[in-house]
DSSP file (Angstrom, degrees, kcal/mol; ACC not computed):
  #  RESIDUE AA STRUCTURE BP1 BP2  ACC     N-H-->O    O-->H-N    N-H-->O    O-->H-N    TCO  KAPPA ALPHA  PHI   PSI    X-CA   Y-CA   Z-CA
    1    1 A K              0   0    0      0, 0.0    18,-2.5     0, 0.0     2,-0.4   0.000 360.0 360.0 360.0 150.2    9.2  -10.1  -11.2
    2    2 A L  E     -A   18   0A   0     16,-0.2     2,-0.5    89,-0.1    16,-0.2  -0.782 360.0-162.6 -94.2 141.9    7.8  -11.8   -8.1
    3    3 A I  E     -A   17   0A   0     14,-2.8    14,-2.8    -2,-0.4     2,-0.5  -0.985   0.9-162.3-126.2 120.4   10.4  -13.1   -5.6
    4    4 A L  E     -A   16   0A   0     -2,-0.5     2,-0.5    12,-0.2    12,-0.2  -0.903   5.5-167.9-103.0 132.2    9.4  -15.7   -3.0
    5    5 A R  E     -A   15   0A   0     10,-2.5    10,-3.0    -2,-0.5    -2,-0.0  -0.981  17.2-166.7-123.7 127.7   11.5  -16.1    0.0
    6    6 A F        -     0   0    0     -2,-0.5     5,-0.3     8,-0.2    -1,-0.1   0.393  30.4-140.7 -95.1   5.5   11.1  -19.0    2.4
    7    7 A N        -     0   0    0      3,-0.1     3,-0.3     8,-0.1     4,-0.2   0.671  48.1 -77.8  52.6  28.2   13.3  -17.3    4.9
    8    8 A G    >   -     0   0    0      1,-0.2     3,-1.4     2,-0.1    -3,-0.0   0.120  61.7 -64.4  74.4 170.0   15.1  -20.5    6.0
    9    9 A K  T 3  S+     0   0    0      1,-0.2    -1,-0.2     3,-0.0    -2,-0.1   0.605 127.1  65.2 -70.9  -9.4   13.9  -23.2    8.2
   10   10 A D  T 3  S+     0   0    0     -3,-0.3     2,-0.3     2,-0.0    -1,-0.2   0.534  89.2  82.5 -88.3  -7.3   13.7  -21.0   11.3
   11   11 A S    <   -     0   0    0     -3,-1.4    62,-0.0    -5,-0.3    -3,-0.0  -0.795  59.6-159.5-106.8 144.6   10.9  -18.9    9.8
   12   12 A D  S    S+     0   0    0     -2,-0.3    61,-3.2    61,-0.1    62,-0.5   0.433  71.8  67.0 -92.5  -2.2    7.2  -19.8    9.8
   13   13 A Y  E     - B   0  72A   0     59,-0.3     2,-0.4    60,-0.1    59,-0.2  -0.790  66.7-137.2-123.8 158.7    6.4  -17.4    6.9
   14   14 A I  E     - B   0  71A   0     57,-2.7    56,-1.6    -2,-0.3    57,-1.2  -0.952  22.3-150.0-109.8 132.5    6.9  -16.9    3.2
   15   15 A S  E     -A    5   0A   0    -10,-3.0   -10,-2.5    -2,-0.4     2,-0.4  -0.758   6.3-160.0-102.6 154.1    7.7  -13.4    2.0
   16   16 A V  E     -AB   4  67A   0     51,-2.1    51,-2.7    -2,-0.3     2,-0.3  -0.995  11.1-177.5-135.6 127.4    6.7  -12.2   -1.5
   17   17 A N  E     -AB   3  66A   0    -14,-2.8   -14,-2.8    -2,-0.4     2,-0.5  -0.926  20.7-141.1-124.8 149.2    8.3   -9.2   -3.1
   18   18 A L  E     -AB   2  65A   0     47,-3.7    47,-2.5    -2,-0.3     2,-0.3  -0.939  26.4-173.4-107.6 134.6    7.7   -7.4   -6.4
   19   19 A A  E     - B   0  64A   0    -18,-2.5     2,-0.4    -2,-0.5    45,-0.2  -0.962  23.4-129.3-130.4 144.4   10.9   -6.2   -8.2
   20   20 A M        -     0   0    0     43,-2.4     2,-0.3    -2,-0.3     3,-0.2  -0.692  31.6-166.5 -83.9 139.0   11.6   -4.0  -11.2
   21   21 A T        +     0   0    0     -2,-0.4     0, 0.0     1,-0.2     0, 0.0  -0.884  57.1  23.1-125.9 162.4   14.1   -5.6  -13.6
   22   22 A D        +     0   0    0     -2,-0.3     3,-0.4     1,-0.1    -1,-0.2   0.957  61.5 163.8  49.6  63.2   16.1   -4.4  -16.6
   23   23 A T    >   +     0   0    0      1,-0.2     3,-1.4    -3,-0.2    -1,-0.1   0.176  40.8 107.2 -94.3  14.4   16.1   -0.8  -15.5
   24   24 A S  T 3  S+     0   0    0      1,-0.3    -1,-0.2     0, 0.0    -2,-0.1   0.731  73.1  56.7 -71.3 -18.4   19.0    0.0  -18.0
   25   25 A S  T 3  S+     0   0    0     -3,-0.4    -1,-0.3     2,-0.1    -2,-0.1   0.515  90.4  94.0 -86.8  -6.5   16.7    1.9  -20.3
   26   26 A L  S <  S-     0   0    0     -3,-1.4     3,-0.1     1,-0.1     4,-0.1  -0.565  83.2-103.4 -86.2 154.5   15.6    4.3  -17.6
   27   27 A P    >   -     0   0    0      0, 0.0     3,-1.0     0, 0.0    -1,-0.1  -0.249  48.1 -79.0 -71.3 162.6   17.2    7.6  -17.0
   28   28 A T  T 3  S+     0   0    0      1,-0.3     0, 0.0     2,-0.0     0, 0.0  -0.270 119.7  20.5 -58.2 151.0   19.7    8.3  -14.2
   29   29 A N  T 3  S+     0   0    0      1,-0.1    -1,-0.3    -3,-0.1     0, 0.0   0.833  92.8 174.2  54.0  37.0   17.9    8.9  -10.9
   30   30 A W    <   -     0   0    0     -3,-1.0    30,-0.7    -7,-0.1     2,-0.3  -0.226  12.6-177.2 -63.3 158.4   14.8    7.2  -12.2
   31   31 A E  E     -C   59   0B   0     28,-0.2     2,-0.4    29,-0.1    28,-0.2  -0.953  12.8-164.6-156.1 149.3   11.7    6.5  -10.1
   32   32 A V  E     -C   58   0B   0     26,-2.6    26,-3.6    -2,-0.3     2,-0.4  -0.991  10.7-153.4-139.9 121.7    8.5    4.7  -10.7
   33   33 A N  E     +CD  57  98B   0     65,-0.5    65,-3.2    -2,-0.4     2,-0.3  -0.859  27.0 167.6 -99.5 132.0    5.5    5.2   -8.3
   34   34 A V  E     -CD  56  97B   0     22,-2.6    22,-2.4    -2,-0.4     2,-0.4  -0.957  35.8-144.1-142.8 154.1    3.1    2.2   -8.2
   35   35 A V  E     +CD  55  96B   0     61,-2.4    61,-3.2    -2,-0.3     2,-0.3  -0.989  36.1 178.4-113.1 133.0    0.3    0.7   -6.4
   36   36 A F  E     -CD  54  95B   0     18,-2.4    18,-2.7    -2,-0.4     2,-0.4  -0.968  24.1-155.9-141.7 153.5    0.4   -3.1   -6.4
   37   37 A N  E     - D   0  94B   0     57,-1.9    57,-2.2    -2,-0.3     2,-0.5  -0.980   8.6-155.6-121.8 135.3   -1.4   -6.1   -5.1
   38   38 A I  E     - D   0  93B   0     -2,-0.4    13,-2.1    55,-0.2     2,-0.3  -0.950  22.0-175.3-108.8 135.1    0.2   -9.5   -4.5
   39   39 A F  E     -ED  50  92B   0     53,-2.8    53,-2.4    -2,-0.5     2,-0.4  -0.919  24.2-156.3-132.9 155.4   -2.2  -12.5   -4.6
   40   40 A L  E     -ED  49  91B   0      9,-2.3     9,-2.4    -2,-0.3     2,-0.3  -0.999  27.3-129.6-128.9 126.5   -2.3  -16.2   -4.1
   41   41 A V  E     -E   48   0B   0     49,-3.0     2,-0.9    -2,-0.4    49,-0.5  -0.601   4.3-142.1 -81.7 133.5   -5.1  -18.2   -5.8
   42   42 A N     >  -     0   0    0      5,-3.1     4,-2.6    -2,-0.3     5,-0.2  -0.844  16.9-162.2 -85.7 108.0   -7.1  -20.6   -3.7
   43   43 A Q  T  4 S+     0   0    0     39,-3.2    -1,-0.1    -2,-0.9    40,-0.1   0.561  82.3  51.1 -79.2  -7.0   -7.4  -23.3   -6.4
   44   44 A I  T  4 S+     0   0    0     38,-0.2    -1,-0.2    37,-0.2    38,-0.1   0.862 124.0  22.7 -86.6 -50.2  -10.4  -25.0   -4.7
   45   45 A S  T  4 S-     0   0    0      2,-0.1    -2,-0.2    37,-0.0     3,-0.1   0.732  94.9-127.7 -94.8 -23.2  -12.7  -22.0   -4.1
   46   46 A G     <  +     0   0    0     -4,-2.6    -3,-0.1     1,-0.3     2,-0.1   0.465  69.0 124.1  88.8   2.8  -11.3  -19.7   -6.9
   47   47 A H        -     0   0    0     -5,-0.2    -5,-3.1    -6,-0.1     2,-0.3  -0.303  53.9-125.9 -86.2 176.6  -10.9  -16.8   -4.2
   48   48 A Y  E     -E   41   0B   0     -7,-0.2     2,-0.5    -3,-0.1    -7,-0.2  -0.890   8.6-146.3-121.1 149.9   -7.7  -15.0   -3.6
   49   49 A L  E     +E   40   0B   0     -9,-2.4    -9,-2.3    -2,-0.3     2,-0.3  -0.995  44.7 166.1-108.0 123.5   -5.6  -14.2   -0.6
   50   50 A Y  E     -E   39   0B   0     -2,-0.5   -11,-0.2   -11,-0.2     2,-0.2  -0.947  39.8-112.0-145.2 156.3   -4.2  -10.7   -1.5
   51   51 A S        -     0   0    0    -13,-2.1     2,-0.7    -2,-0.3     3,-0.1  -0.518  41.2-109.8 -81.9 153.6   -2.4   -7.7   -0.1
   52   52 A Q        -     0   0    0     -2,-0.2   -16,-0.1     1,-0.2   -15,-0.1  -0.824  64.9 -64.2 -90.4 111.7   -4.3   -4.4    0.1
   53   53 A G        -     0   0    0     -2,-0.7     2,-0.5     1,-0.2   -16,-0.2   0.582  58.3-155.1  10.8  88.9   -3.0   -2.0   -2.4
   54   54 A I  E     -C   36   0B   0    -18,-2.7   -18,-2.4    -3,-0.1     2,-0.6  -0.728   2.1-155.1 -84.5 120.9    0.5   -1.2   -1.5
   55   55 A T  E     +C   35   0B   0     -2,-0.5     2,-0.3   -20,-0.2   -20,-0.2  -0.883  27.2 153.9-104.5 127.2    1.8    2.1   -2.7
   56   56 A R  E     -C   34   0B   0    -22,-2.4   -22,-2.6    -2,-0.6     2,-0.6  -0.975  41.1-125.4-149.4 157.7    5.6    2.4   -3.1
   57   57 A R  E     -C   33   0B   0     -2,-0.3     2,-0.4   -24,-0.2   -24,-0.2  -0.926  23.0-156.8-109.1 115.8    8.3    4.2   -5.0
   58   58 A F  E     +C   32   0B   0    -26,-3.6   -26,-2.6    -2,-0.6     2,-0.3  -0.771  27.7 151.3 -91.4 141.3   10.7    2.0   -6.9
   59   59 A Q  E >   -CF  31  62B   0      3,-2.1     3,-0.8    -2,-0.4   -28,-0.2  -0.892  60.2 -75.9-157.2 178.5   14.1    3.6   -7.6
   60   60 A T  T 3  S+     0   0    0    -30,-0.7     3,-0.3    -2,-0.3   -29,-0.1   0.882 128.9  40.9 -54.1 -47.1   17.8    2.9   -8.2
   61   61 A M  T 3  S+     0   0    0      1,-0.3     2,-0.3     2,-0.0    -1,-0.3   0.636 128.1  28.7 -77.8 -17.8   18.4    2.3   -4.4
   62   62 A K  B <   +F   59   0B   0     -3,-0.8    -3,-2.1     1,-0.1    -1,-0.3  -0.736  61.6 150.4-151.4  93.9   15.2    0.4   -3.7
   63   63 A F        +     0   0    0     -3,-0.3   -43,-2.4    -2,-0.3     2,-0.4   0.196  61.4  64.6-110.3  13.1   13.8   -1.5   -6.6
   64   64 A E  E     +B   19   0A   0    -45,-0.2     2,-0.3    -5,-0.1   -45,-0.2  -0.993  54.6 163.4-142.0 126.9   12.1   -4.4   -4.6
   65   65 A W  E     +B   18   0A   0    -47,-2.5   -47,-3.7    -2,-0.4     2,-0.3  -0.959  16.6 110.2-136.7 157.6    9.2   -4.1   -2.2
   66   66 A G  E     -B   17   0A   0     -2,-0.3     2,-0.5   -49,-0.3   -49,-0.3  -0.971  59.2 -47.2 172.1-151.3    6.8   -6.5   -0.7
   67   67 A L  E >   -B   16   0A   0    -51,-2.7   -51,-2.1    -2,-0.3     3,-0.6  -0.949  25.3-159.8-120.9 125.9    5.5   -8.4    2.4
   68   68 A S  E 3  S+     0   0A   0     -2,-0.5     3,-0.1     1,-0.3     2,-0.1   0.719  95.7  30.8 -82.0 -20.5    7.8  -10.2    4.7
   69   69 A K  E 3   +     0   0A   0      1,-0.1    -1,-0.3   -53,-0.1   -54,-0.2  -0.485  69.9 149.0-137.3  70.0    5.1  -12.4    6.1
   70   70 A F  E <  S-     0   0A   0    -56,-1.6     2,-0.3    -3,-0.6   -55,-0.2   0.946  74.9  -8.6 -69.6 -50.3    2.6  -12.9    3.2
   71   71 A I  E    S-B   14   0A   0    -57,-1.2   -57,-2.7    -3,-0.1    -1,-0.3  -0.992  73.9-109.9-149.1 148.4    1.5  -16.4    4.3
   72   72 A S  E  >  -B   13   0A   0     -2,-0.3     4,-2.5   -59,-0.2   -59,-0.3  -0.531  23.8-126.6 -79.8 150.1    2.6  -18.9    6.8
   73   73 A K  H  > S+     0   0    0    -61,-3.2     4,-2.7    -2,-0.2     5,-0.2   0.902 110.7  57.2 -57.8 -41.0    4.2  -22.1    5.6
   74   74 A E  H  > S+     0   0    0    -62,-0.5     4,-0.8     1,-0.2    -1,-0.2   0.945 109.6  41.8 -59.2 -52.4    1.7  -24.1    7.6
   75   75 A I  H >4 S+     0   0    0      1,-0.2     3,-0.5     2,-0.2     8,-0.3   0.897 115.4  51.1 -65.7 -41.0   -1.4  -22.5    5.9
   76   76 A L  H 3< S+     0   0    0     -4,-2.5     8,-0.3     1,-0.2    -1,-0.2   0.927 112.3  45.6 -63.0 -43.3    0.2  -22.7    2.4
   77   77 A S  H 3< S+     0   0    0     -4,-2.7    -1,-0.2    -5,-0.2    -2,-0.2   0.561  85.7  99.6 -82.3  -8.1    1.2  -26.4    2.8
   78   78 A D    X<  -     0   0    0     -4,-0.8     3,-2.2    -3,-0.5     5,-0.5  -0.702  64.7-151.7 -86.8 115.1   -2.1  -27.6    4.1
   79   79 A P  G >  S+     0   0    0      0, 0.0     3,-1.3     0, 0.0    -1,-0.2   0.796  89.7  65.4 -54.6 -31.9   -4.0  -29.1    1.1
   80   80 A S  G 3  S+     0   0    0      1,-0.3    -2,-0.0     2,-0.1    -3,-0.0   0.710  91.8  64.0 -69.3 -17.4   -7.4  -28.4    2.6
   81   81 A N  G <  S-     0   0    0     -3,-2.2    -1,-0.3    -6,-0.2   -37,-0.2   0.660 101.8-133.2 -80.6 -14.5   -6.8  -24.6    2.3
   82   82 A G  S <  S+     0   0    0     -3,-1.3   -39,-3.2    -4,-0.4   -38,-0.2   0.455  77.2 106.2  86.6   3.8   -6.5  -24.9   -1.5
   83   83 A Y  S    S+     0   0    0     -5,-0.5     2,-0.6    -8,-0.3     7,-0.4   0.834  82.1  41.5 -85.4 -29.0   -3.4  -22.8   -2.1
   84   84 A L  S    S+     0   0    0     -8,-0.3     2,-0.5    -6,-0.3    -1,-0.2  -0.913  71.5 167.8-122.9 107.0   -1.1  -25.8   -2.8
   85   85 A V  B >  S-G   88   0C   0      3,-2.6     3,-0.7    -2,-0.6    -5,-0.0  -0.971  72.4  -8.2-126.4 124.5   -2.8  -28.4   -5.1
   86   86 A N  T 3  S-     0   0    0     -2,-0.5    -1,-0.2     1,-0.2     3,-0.1   0.908 128.8 -59.4  56.3  44.6   -0.8  -31.2   -6.7
   87   87 A D  T 3  S+     0   0    0      1,-0.2     2,-0.4    -3,-0.2    -1,-0.2   0.824 116.8 115.3  58.3  34.9    2.4  -29.5   -5.5
   88   88 A T  B <   -G   85   0C   0     -3,-0.7    -3,-2.6     2,-0.0     2,-0.3  -0.997  40.5-178.5-135.1 135.8    1.4  -26.3   -7.5
   89   89 A C        -     0   0    0     -2,-0.4     2,-0.5    -5,-0.2    -5,-0.1  -0.954  18.6-139.6-131.1 157.6    0.5  -22.9   -6.3
   90   90 A V        +     0   0    0    -49,-0.5   -49,-3.0    -7,-0.4     2,-0.3  -0.928  23.2 174.0-120.5 106.1   -0.5  -19.8   -8.2
   91   91 A F  E     +D   40   0B   0     -2,-0.5     2,-0.3   -51,-0.2   -51,-0.2  -0.773   8.2 170.0-104.4 157.5    0.9  -16.3   -7.2
   92   92 A G  E     -D   39   0B   0    -53,-2.4   -53,-2.8    -2,-0.3     2,-0.3  -0.948  20.7-142.8-157.2 172.8    0.3  -13.1   -9.1
   93   93 A A  E     -D   38   0B   0     -2,-0.3     2,-0.5   -55,-0.2   -55,-0.2  -0.997   2.8-155.9-146.3 140.1    0.7   -9.4   -9.0
   94   94 A E  E     -D   37   0B   0    -57,-2.2   -57,-1.9    -2,-0.3     2,-0.5  -0.978  19.2-169.6-111.3 123.9   -1.3   -6.4  -10.2
   95   95 A V  E     -D   36   0B   0     -2,-0.5     2,-0.6   -59,-0.2   -59,-0.2  -0.957   8.6-171.9-123.7 124.8    0.8   -3.3  -10.8
   96   96 A F  E     -D   35   0B   0    -61,-3.2   -61,-2.4    -2,-0.5     2,-0.4  -0.935  17.2-143.9-113.1 116.0   -0.7    0.1  -11.4
   97   97 A V  E     -D   34   0B   0     -2,-0.6     2,-0.7   -63,-0.2   -63,-0.3  -0.613  10.5-141.0 -82.8 134.2    1.8    2.8  -12.4
   98   98 A I  E     -D   33   0B   0    -65,-3.2   -65,-0.5    -2,-0.4     2,-0.2  -0.835  18.5-128.7 -96.8 120.4    1.0    6.2  -11.0
   99   99 A E        -     0   0    0     -2,-0.7     2,-0.5   -67,-0.1   -67,-0.0  -0.471  21.5-134.0 -70.2 135.5    1.8    8.9  -13.6
  100  100 A R        -     0   0    0     -2,-0.2     2,-0.5   -67,-0.0    -1,-0.1  -0.789  23.4-177.1 -91.8 123.8    3.9   11.6  -12.1
  101  101 A Q        -     0   0    0     -2,-0.5     2,-0.3     2,-0.0    -2,-0.0  -0.984  16.3-143.9-122.2 124.4    3.0   15.1  -12.7
  102  102 A A        -     0   0    0     -2,-0.5     2,-0.5     2,-0.0    -2,-0.0  -0.675   9.2-140.0 -90.9 138.4    5.1   17.9  -11.4
  103  103 A A        +     0   0    0     -2,-0.3    -1,-0.0     1,-0.1    -2,-0.0  -0.840  20.5 178.6 -95.4 131.3    3.5   21.1  -10.2
  104  104 A V        +     0   0    0     -2,-0.5     2,-0.3     2,-0.0    -1,-0.1   0.326  46.5  98.8-116.0   5.4    5.4   24.1  -11.3
  105  105 A E        -     0   0    0      2,-0.0     2,-0.4     0, 0.0    -2,-0.0  -0.681  50.9-161.1 -96.4 151.1    3.2   26.9   -9.9
  106  106 A C        -     0   0    0     -2,-0.3     2,-0.5     2,-0.0    -2,-0.0  -1.000   1.5-162.2-133.7 133.6    3.7   28.8   -6.7
  107  107 A L        -     0   0    0     -2,-0.4     2,-0.5     2,-0.0    -2,-0.0  -0.962   5.4-171.7-117.3 127.9    1.0   30.7   -4.9
  108  108 A S        -     0   0    0     -2,-0.5     2,-0.6     2,-0.0    -2,-0.0  -0.982   9.1-157.2-126.5 129.8    1.9   33.3   -2.3
  109  109 A L        -     0   0    0     -2,-0.5     2,-0.4     3,-0.0     3,-0.3  -0.907  15.8-178.4-109.5 109.4   -0.8   35.0   -0.2
  110  110 A D        +     0   0    0     -2,-0.6    -2,-0.0     1,-0.2     0, 0.0  -0.857  67.0   4.2-106.5 144.7    0.4   38.4    1.2
  111  111 A N  S    S+     0   0    0     -2,-0.4     2,-0.5     1,-0.2    -1,-0.2   0.924  85.9 166.0  56.9  46.6   -1.7   40.5    3.6
  112  112 A V        -     0   0    0     -3,-0.3     2,-0.5     2,-0.0    -1,-0.2  -0.818  36.0-133.2-101.5 134.8   -4.5   37.9    3.8
  113  113 A D        -     0   0    0     -2,-0.5     3,-0.3     1,-0.1     0, 0.0  -0.761  10.7-158.9 -84.7 125.0   -7.2   38.2    6.5
  114  114 A T    >   +     0   0    0     -2,-0.5     3,-2.2     1,-0.2    -1,-0.1  -0.172  41.9 140.4 -93.8  37.1   -7.6   34.8    8.2
  115  115 A R  T 3   +     0   0    0      1,-0.3    -1,-0.2     3,-0.0    -2,-0.0   0.661  63.7  63.2 -57.3 -19.2  -11.1   35.6    9.4
  116  116 A Y  T 3  S+     0   0    0     -3,-0.3    -1,-0.3    23,-0.1     2,-0.1   0.297  72.5 125.7 -94.8  13.1  -12.3   32.1    8.6
  117  117 A K    <   -     0   0    0     -3,-2.2     2,-0.4     1,-0.0    -3,-0.0  -0.471  36.5-176.7 -66.7 141.3   -9.9   30.4   11.1
  118  118 A H        -     0   0    0     -2,-0.1     2,-0.3    19,-0.0    -2,-0.0  -0.950  12.4-152.5-145.1 122.7  -11.7   28.2   13.5
  119  119 A D        -     0   0    0     -2,-0.4     2,-0.5     2,-0.0    -2,-0.0  -0.734   7.5-150.8 -94.5 140.9  -10.1   26.3   16.4
  120  120 A L        -     0   0    0     -2,-0.3     2,-0.6     2,-0.0    -2,-0.0  -0.958   2.0-156.9-113.9 121.2  -11.6   23.1   17.7
  121  121 A K        -     0   0    0     -2,-0.5     2,-0.7     2,-0.0    -2,-0.0  -0.846   6.7-163.7 -97.1 121.0  -11.1   22.1   21.3
  122  122 A I    >   -     0   0    0     -2,-0.6     3,-0.6    12,-0.0     2,-0.2  -0.880   8.6-161.9-107.2 104.2  -11.5   18.4   21.9
  123  123 A S  T 3  S+     0   0    0     -2,-0.7     4,-0.1     1,-0.2    -2,-0.0  -0.494  71.5  14.5 -81.6 153.2  -12.0   17.5   25.6
  124  124 A D  T >  S+     0   0    0     -2,-0.2     3,-1.8     1,-0.1     4,-0.3   0.881  73.5 168.6  54.6  42.7  -11.4   14.1   26.9
  125  125 A F  G X  S+     0   0    0     -3,-0.6     3,-2.0     1,-0.3    -2,-0.1   0.903  71.2  57.1 -53.9 -44.9   -9.6   13.0   23.8
  126  126 A S  G 3  S+     0   0    0      1,-0.3    -1,-0.3     0, 0.0    -2,-0.1   0.644 103.3  54.5 -63.6 -13.3   -8.3    9.8   25.4
  127  127 A K  G <  S+     0   0    0     -3,-1.8    -1,-0.3    -4,-0.1    -2,-0.2   0.440  80.4 120.7-100.2  -0.9  -11.9    8.8   26.1
  128  128 A L    <   -     0   0    0     -3,-2.0     4,-0.1    -4,-0.3    -4,-0.0  -0.336  47.8-156.5 -65.4 145.3  -13.1    9.1   22.5
  129  129 A E        -     0   0    0      2,-0.4    -1,-0.1    -2,-0.0     3,-0.1   0.682  56.2 -44.2 -90.2-113.9  -14.4    5.9   20.8
  130  130 A E  S    S+     0   0    0      1,-0.2     2,-0.3     0, 0.0    -2,-0.1   0.815 118.6  24.6 -95.8 -36.4  -14.5    5.5   17.0
  131  131 A T        -     0   0    0      2,-0.0     2,-0.4     0, 0.0    -2,-0.4  -0.979  54.4-168.7-140.7 145.1  -15.7    8.8   15.7
  132  132 A W        -     0   0    0     -2,-0.3     2,-0.4    -4,-0.1   -10,-0.0  -1.000   9.2-167.8-131.6 135.5  -15.8   12.5   16.9
  133  133 A N        -     0   0    0     -2,-0.4     2,-0.1     3,-0.0     3,-0.1  -0.979  11.9-140.9-121.2 132.9  -17.8   15.2   15.3
  134  134 A S        -     0   0    0     -2,-0.4     2,-0.1     1,-0.1     3,-0.1  -0.396  31.2 -96.7 -80.3 164.9  -17.5   18.9   15.9
  135  135 A A        -     0   0    0      1,-0.1    -1,-0.1    -2,-0.1     9,-0.0  -0.497  55.0 -94.2 -71.0 154.2  -20.4   21.3   16.1
  136  136 A Y        -     0   0    0     -2,-0.1     2,-0.3    -3,-0.1    -1,-0.1  -0.258  42.6-169.5 -66.2 157.4  -20.8   23.1   12.8
  137  137 A F        -     0   0    0     -3,-0.1     7,-3.1     2,-0.1     2,-0.5  -0.955  19.5-119.3-144.5 162.5  -19.3   26.4   12.1
  138  138 A I  E     +H  143   0D   0     -2,-0.3     2,-0.3     5,-0.2     5,-0.2  -0.908  33.6 162.7-113.8 131.7  -19.7   29.0    9.4
  139  139 A A  E >  S+H  142   0D   0      3,-2.3     3,-1.3    -2,-0.5   -23,-0.1  -0.981  70.7   0.3-141.6 127.5  -16.8   30.0    7.1
  140  140 A G  T 3  S-     0   0    0     -2,-0.3     3,-0.1     1,-0.3    -1,-0.1   0.824 130.0 -59.0  66.2  28.9  -17.1   31.8    3.7
  141  141 A G  T 3  S+     0   0    0      1,-0.2     2,-0.3     0, 0.0    -1,-0.3   0.565 117.5 106.8  78.6   9.1  -20.9   31.9    4.1
  142  142 A Q  E <  S-H  139   0D   0     -3,-1.3    -3,-2.3    -5,-0.0     2,-0.4  -0.898  71.3-118.5-118.3 144.1  -21.0   28.0    4.3
  143  143 A K  E      H  138   0D   0     -2,-0.3    -5,-0.2    -5,-0.2    -7,-0.0  -0.719 360.0 360.0 -75.9 136.6  -21.7   25.6    7.1
  144  144 A W              0   0    0     -7,-3.1    -6,-0.1    -2,-0.4    -1,-0.1   0.288 360.0 360.0-125.5 360.0  -18.8   23.4    7.7
């Protein structure tokens, strides 16, 4: 279910949370991993205000997750923004359950030659802009 919190008159924002309900059929120590989006429909343009794919683990101790400042009350209540039309707004959620697969294998490497180890020294790290690329190096007969 979606839970909207208006956070009292002292808050300028509305929070929106997604919560699991009726977990009684789940086993003890259950957990469900999901990626979810919460959205609000702009009823004028047909576009959405939405969260960017939030990944969370729902479990017995934490069955509710969301956004504490999803939208400001001022933006929501301004009719020209299209979120509140005729005193009606449309919130929604997309929920994608991530199937959990356990890995039961273990690999142990004994007496392994680490001849492909390559250290990269990055000088003037604090002066880097957006991207840093190393010179290529060869490992396993391939350029990396």
